[in-house]
C-alpha positions in Angstrom: 52.7 142.6 -38.4 49.8 141.8 -36.2 49.2 138.4 -37.7 52.9 137.5 -37.6 53.3 138.6 -33.9 50.1 137.0 -32.6 50.6 133.9 -34.6 54.3 133.5 -33.6 53.4 133.9 -29.9 50.5 131.4 -30.2 52.3 128.7 -32.1 55.7 129.4 -30.5 54.3 129.0 -26.9 53.0 125.6 -27.8 56.2 124.5 -29.4 58.3 126.0 -26.6 56.5 123.8 -24.0 56.7 120.7 -26.1 60.4 121.1 -26.7 60.9 121.7 -23.0 59.2 118.4 -22.2 61.3 116.7 -24.9 64.5 118.2 -23.2 63.5 116.6 -19.9 62.6 113.3 -21.5 66.0 113.3 -23.3 67.6 113.8 -19.8 69.3 117.1 -20.7 67.6 119.6 -18.4 70.8 121.5 -18.0 70.1 123.0 -21.5 67.3 125.0 -20.0 69.4 127.4 -17.9 68.8 131.0 -17.1 70.6 132.4 -20.2 68.4 130.2 -22.4 65.3 131.7 -20.9 66.8 135.2 -21.1 67.3 134.7 -24.9 63.7 133.6 -25.3 62.5 136.5 -23.2 64.2 138.9 -25.5 62.6 137.3 -28.5 59.0 137.2 -27.2 59.5 140.8 -25.8 60.4 142.0 -29.3 57.3 140.1 -30.7 55.2 141.9 -28.2 56.7 145.2 -29.3 55.9 144.5 -32.9 52.3 143.7 -31.9 52.1 147.0 -30.1 53.6 149.0 -33.0 51.2 147.4 -35.5 48.2 148.3 -33.4 49.5 151.8 -32.7 50.1 152.4 -36.4 46.6 151.1 -37.3 44.9 153.3 -34.7 46.8 156.5 -35.8 46.1 155.7 -39.5 42.4 155.3 -38.8 42.2 158.5 -36.7 43.9 160.6 -39.5 42.2 159.1 -42.5 38.6 158.1 -41.5 35.7 160.2 -40.1 34.9 159.9 -36.4 31.6 160.2 -34.6 32.1 160.6 -30.9 35.4 158.8 -31.0 34.0 155.9 -33.1 34.5 155.2 -36.7 31.5 156.7 -38.5 31.5 154.0 -41.1 31.1 151.1 -38.6 34.4 149.2 -38.1 37.6 148.3 -39.8 39.0 144.7 -39.7 42.7 144.2 -40.3 44.1 140.8 -39.6 43.3 140.1 -35.9 42.3 143.6 -35.2 38.7 144.8 -35.1 38.6 148.6 -34.7 35.6 150.6 -34.0 37.3 153.0 -31.5 40.9 153.5 -32.8 42.0 155.4 -29.6 41.4 152.3 -27.5 43.6 150.2 -29.8 46.3 152.9 -29.5 46.2 152.6 -25.7 46.7 148.8 -26.0 49.4 149.2 -28.5 51.3 151.7 -26.4 51.1 149.5 -23.3 52.4 146.5 -25.4 55.3 148.6 -26.6 56.2 149.6 -23.0 56.0 146.1 -21.6 57.9 144.7 -24.6 60.8 147.1 -24.1 60.7 146.5 -20.4 60.9 142.7 -21.0 63.7 143.2 -23.4 65.6 145.3 -20.9 65.1 142.6 -18.2 66.4 139.9 -20.6 69.6 141.9 -20.7 69.8 141.9 -16.8 68.6 145.5 -16.6 65.5 146.9 -14.7 64.7 144.0 -12.5 65.1 143.3 -8.8 66.2 139.7 -8.7 64.3 136.4 -8.1 61.5 137.9 -6.0 60.7 140.8 -8.4 57.2 140.0 -9.7 56.4 143.6 -10.8 56.7 142.6 -14.5 54.3 139.7 -14.1 51.7 142.1 -12.6 52.3 144.5 -15.4 51.7 141.7 -17.9 48.5 140.7 -16.1 47.3 144.3 -16.2 48.1 144.4 -19.9 46.1 141.2 -20.4 43.0 142.7 -18.8 43.4 145.9 -20.8 43.6 143.9 -24.0 40.6 141.9 -23.0 38.5 145.0 -22.2 39.7 147.6 -24.8 40.9 145.5 -27.7 38.4 142.6 -27.7 35.2 143.2 -25.7 34.8 147.0 -26.3 35.7 147.0 -30.0 33.4 144.1 -30.8 30.7 145.0 -28.2 30.0 148.3 -30.0 29.0 146.6 -33.2 25.2 146.3 -33.6 23.2 143.0 -33.2 26.2 141.0 -32.0 28.0 141.3 -35.3 31.4 139.5 -35.1 30.6 138.3 -31.6 31.9 134.9 -32.5 35.4 136.3 -33.1 35.8 137.4 -29.5 36.8 133.9 -28.2 39.2 133.3 -31.1 40.9 136.7 -30.5 41.0 135.9 -26.7 42.8 132.6 -27.4 45.2 134.1 -29.9 46.2 136.9 -27.6 46.7 134.9 -24.4 50.2 133.6 -25.1 51.4 137.1 -26.1 50.9 138.0 -22.5 51.8 134.7 -20.8 55.1 134.0 -22.4 57.1 137.1 -21.5 55.9 136.9 -17.9 56.7 133.1 -17.7 60.1 133.5 -19.3 61.0 136.4 -17.1 60.2 134.3 -14.0 62.2 131.3 -15.3 65.2 133.6 -16.2 65.3 135.0 -12.7 64.8 131.7 -10.8 66.8 129.1 -12.8 70.4 128.4 -12.3 73.0 129.2 -14.9 74.7 125.8 -14.4 72.2 123.1 -13.7 73.5 119.7 -12.3 72.0 116.5 -13.5 70.4 115.8 -10.1 68.8 119.3 -9.8 65.4 118.0 -10.9 65.9 114.7 -9.0 67.4 112.9 -12.0 70.2 110.4 -11.5 73.0 109.2 -13.8 71.0 106.0 -14.4 68.1 108.1 -15.6 70.4 110.0 -18.0 71.7 106.8 -19.4 68.3 105.1 -19.7 66.5 108.1 -21.3 69.1 109.6 -23.6 67.9 109.1 -27.1 70.2 107.5 -29.6 
């Protein structure tokens, strides 16, 4: 579940941006209206939820089945997919926060629990989640290992987790600040531009 959610967010964010550029090159920017972004927000919010559930499940499994020494795994660490766990309770905190933000983003995609175009509370919540993930999921879990063991994994985990936080916040902003019906000249495009750039 963790690999699937982090991998989908990582690859999906790159593909999303490239297809957005293709849409503008193809002179059909009206395809990227507010409902389009709302649909994508619901998808990425559910992916975020799955990531949170997987980490919450891993932490609770480790707490109930492995010995603890002052909150740390007495045997060292457990590596599962993209998760390095030395202190399972920290991973559970991150997982819980991801579930909350994922459900909140899904509710916002259904036009619930947001305050309109100027409501940036969700973006701040996602930024807070990113910092918590950076500290509790990546730095602390790997930092507790002796002699810099697995230190090289920290940058990779950082890169893989960034889009999981970026995409819901970005899509939420676009959903709230994009028109439902976009005219061809909204982005400064003319009819001549549409004729010249439409692919056969």
